[in-house]
N, C-alpha and C positions, 0 to 999 in steps of 0.2 A: 546602491539600498543597503543601510544600516539600521539590522532588527537588531542591536546588541540593545536597547534601551524597553524589551520587550519581557516580559516573567517568564524565564523557562526555567525546567529544570533537566539537571545535568546527569544524562542517563547513557548515550553512546562513544563511541569511541571517532573523533572526528582529525583531518579526513578521513573518509571511506576511501580504499583506491583506487585507482585509474589501470586496468590490466588490458596490456595488448595480447590477447588470446583469440583464435579461431579466425583471424583472421579481420579482426573488429576489434573496437574497445568496450570496455566494459565498465561500468561502475558499479563498484559490488557492496550495492548497500543491504547482501547476504551479511556483509562483514562489520556493521556498526556497531558491535561488542557488546551488544546487553538481549539479555529475555532471548536467545538464540535470532539475533540478528532483524533485518528487514526493514523496509523502508517504513513502520510503524512509528521507528524509534524515535525520526524526527517531530514528528508531529506530534509525538507523545511529551516530549520536551515543553514542547509550545502550550498545551491543553492542559497537562497537567502544573505543568508553573501558570497558567491563568488560573486553579483553580485555587492552588494553595494560596497562589497572592489575595483569592477572595474569604480563603478561612473555611473552604469546602472541604470536608475529608471523607467525605465518600462519593463513590464514582458509580454511576451504572453504563455500560455501552452495549453493542447489539453486532453481532456478525451469526454465519452460518454456522453449523455444528464443528467444522473444522479452519474458524474461521484465525485468519494470523493476526490480526487484529486484535481479537480477545483475549489471544492469551498474550501478546504483547503488552495489553493494559493489563492484566493482570499481573504481570513480571514486573509492569513500572508500579502498578500500584503499591506492590511488594515491597523492591527497594524504599517507596516513598513514605510507605506509612498510611496508606489510605487503602480502606476497603473497599473493595468491588462487589457488585452483581452484575453479573457476566448473563445479559438475554441470549440461549442460543435459539437460533432458529430452524429449525426442520427443513431446510429450503431444498436442501438436493432428494434428491428421492433414492434413498439407499439408510436401509435399516441394520446393517451388515455391523459386528462388533469393531470389525478393523475401523470404520467409518465413524462409530458413533462413542467410541470410548481410546480409541492411540492417538498420538500423534498430538494436535494443538489440542483436541478434548482433554485431553492427559495433564498436559502441563497449563491449561489452562485451573485446572482440579490443584496441581502439587505446588501453584504456588499462592494457592490459599485463597482464591476467589468463590462466592457464592454463587453457584450453576443452574439459574432457572434453564428449563428445556420446553419451547413452545412450541406448537404449530406451526404457526402462519407469524407474518406481519402484524395483522391484529391484535393475536396476542400479544404480540413483542409490546406494542402502544399500549395496551390497555394495562402491562404490569407494568409497563414505565410509568402510568399515569399513576396508579397503585403506590410507588415505591416515592412520588413525588410526594403526593399528601401522605406517606406516614415519616419523610427524612426534611422535607422543605427545603428553605434554604441553603443544610446543608450537603445534598447534591450536588454534583457537579453531571449532568448531561452530556456523552462522547459520543456523539455522533457514529453510525454506523462507517469502518473503516479510517476513521480521524478526520474525517472529509467536511471542511467548513472553513472559515476564512479564520480561523485560529490556526488549524490543521493544517491549513493548508499552505500558513507561512513556512511549515518546516522543510519543504521543497522549495521554497522559493532559494531557502539559505544553501542546498542540494545543488541546485542550478549554478549560483554565485559560487560556491566550492568546485563545480562542476568546471565552472570559466576557469576559475586560480590555477586547475592542471593542465589546461587543452595547450597547445601549443598550434592549433590549427581552428579553423570555425569547421566542424562537422558538417556534413549534407543533412543530417539527420540524427535527431536523438529516438532512441524507440523505446516504449515502454508497454504496460499492459493496463490499458484504460479501465476502472472497476467503478469505484463511487469518484474517482476524477482526481483528489484530490493533488497526488504525486502529477500527475498531468499539467494540471490547473497551476499549480507553484514554478514548475518547471518553465513554462510557456510566459511567466511572469518573468521571473527570475532571467532567464536569456533572452527578455526582449532587455531589462534592465540594462543588460549587462552589452546591447545591441551586437548581439554575436547573429551572425545571419543564420541561421539553423532553425530547419522546421521540426516540431515534434511529434511523433506520429504515435499515435496512442491506437495499441491492439485492442479492440472489444473481448472482454470475456465475461462481462457480467450481465448487462440488457443491452438489447440492440440498438445500431446505430442513432439512431433517433434519439432514444432514450438519455443513451451518454453523451448526443451531444447537448441533449437538454441541459443534464446535470454540469457539462462541464461547462459552458455561456454562465450559468447558473453561480458556479465557484471564483470563476474569472472576475466577472461582475459586484460580487460580495468580499472580495478577499483585495481584491483594485482600491475596493471603497475602503476598507481595513488602511489601505496604504494608502491613500490620497494618490494615486497614478492611476492614468490614462490605462484602459482597458487593449491588448495589444492586438493588432489590426490577426485577422480571418486566416490571413497567408501564414500567418507562424504556428500554427495544428494543423495537422491530419489526423480522423478515424479512420480504421481500418479494422473492415469487421468478418477479411475472408479469412481469420481461424475461428470463429465464434462457434463453429460445429451445432452439437445439439445443446447447446447451450451452460450455464456458470455449474460449476462444478465435475462436468463430467466431461473427461477428456478424449483429445483425437490423438487421431493415429498417427499425424503429422509432431506432435510434442510430444508425446508418447517415444517418435522416432527422435526426438532432439532428447529428449532425455537420456537416452541408452547413450547416444554416442557421444553428446558430449561428457558422461558419468566415465565413460571407456575412454577417450581420449587427450582429456584434461584433466577430470579429478575432480570437475566444477558440477554440483548438482543444481538441475531446476524444477520447479515444484508442475505438479500436472493442473492446476486452475490458473495458474498468471501467465508464468514466467515463462515456459515451455511454448504456451502458445502464443507468447506474443514473438519468441525465440523464431519460432517455425515460422512468422513471419518477414524473418529480415531478409535482405534485400541476396540473392546467390552469385552476382555479377562483382569478382574480386576487388573491383576499382570503388565499387560503390560503396563496400561493403569495411575496406580502408578507412572511411571518410565518415563511418557511421558508429555513434557509440550505444549502447546496451544500456540501458537499467535494470541490474541485477538485483529486482528488491524483494530476495528471500524467496518465503515461504517450504524451508526445507523441512519442518514438521509434519506438513502435510503428508508428505509421500509415503510414511508409514500407515497411513489411511486410503493408498491407493496401491499398494505393493502388488496386491494380487493382477494388477493389471501390467504390471514393470519385468515381472520375474514367470 
């Protein structure tokens, strides 16, 4: 599957490493080499590459107050000379300064984005319509998480890259499932490589039913964009065992994994995404050796959750 003819803004450092750590294989998207890293960088290469190809100079995107995606988009826009309107939704029931002003919130402003804090999704949609009316065709709209038929191409790319690094077919690739662009890209890319591997998405944002609907929609849209068949359902599975009290609320199992991995490997997980996904990994040593964990980054959000960890 060739993506070389797609408009692409070069931001990251590729390939990201595949490390043998903690009894499994870890694909280090946290080391993607730009804007504090993470899985959003690949998506943004395609999304902002397309915006530049259309001649657009402004971007609007959306996320929670501690959104990794919004922070990465702010960094990418700074690099590429684009103006970013960052719409920050109060999606997590916290108003303390650690959550509202540190970590990704701080970095988004440091990168020069104009940050708009709104109370809910309806207010975010209304503001987006205002910005679209004001800026017209000069404004590129980047969906939450960068998850649409173009952004998902970034993780078709990561799947093909992973395939080139592996010397075996993993039993599973495990990834946090939120807006599902990363998971959908992995499913499509590994199917294209004809790897006999299941992608397991650990639900961290919405219920299993809502996550499945988002995943199916992205699979259909992205495969249509690529002109390929939608992969069979047996290539993916959703796991809501670590959803806990919902988005942005750490789980005890996830917090334990953050502490354990930090103190035994020096690798940092984040409380919202990767820690919950890591807590869902198999404990059986033989299964772990055949598992790849997608470390999607998120380190800056740790500062917003420091009181839960110390």
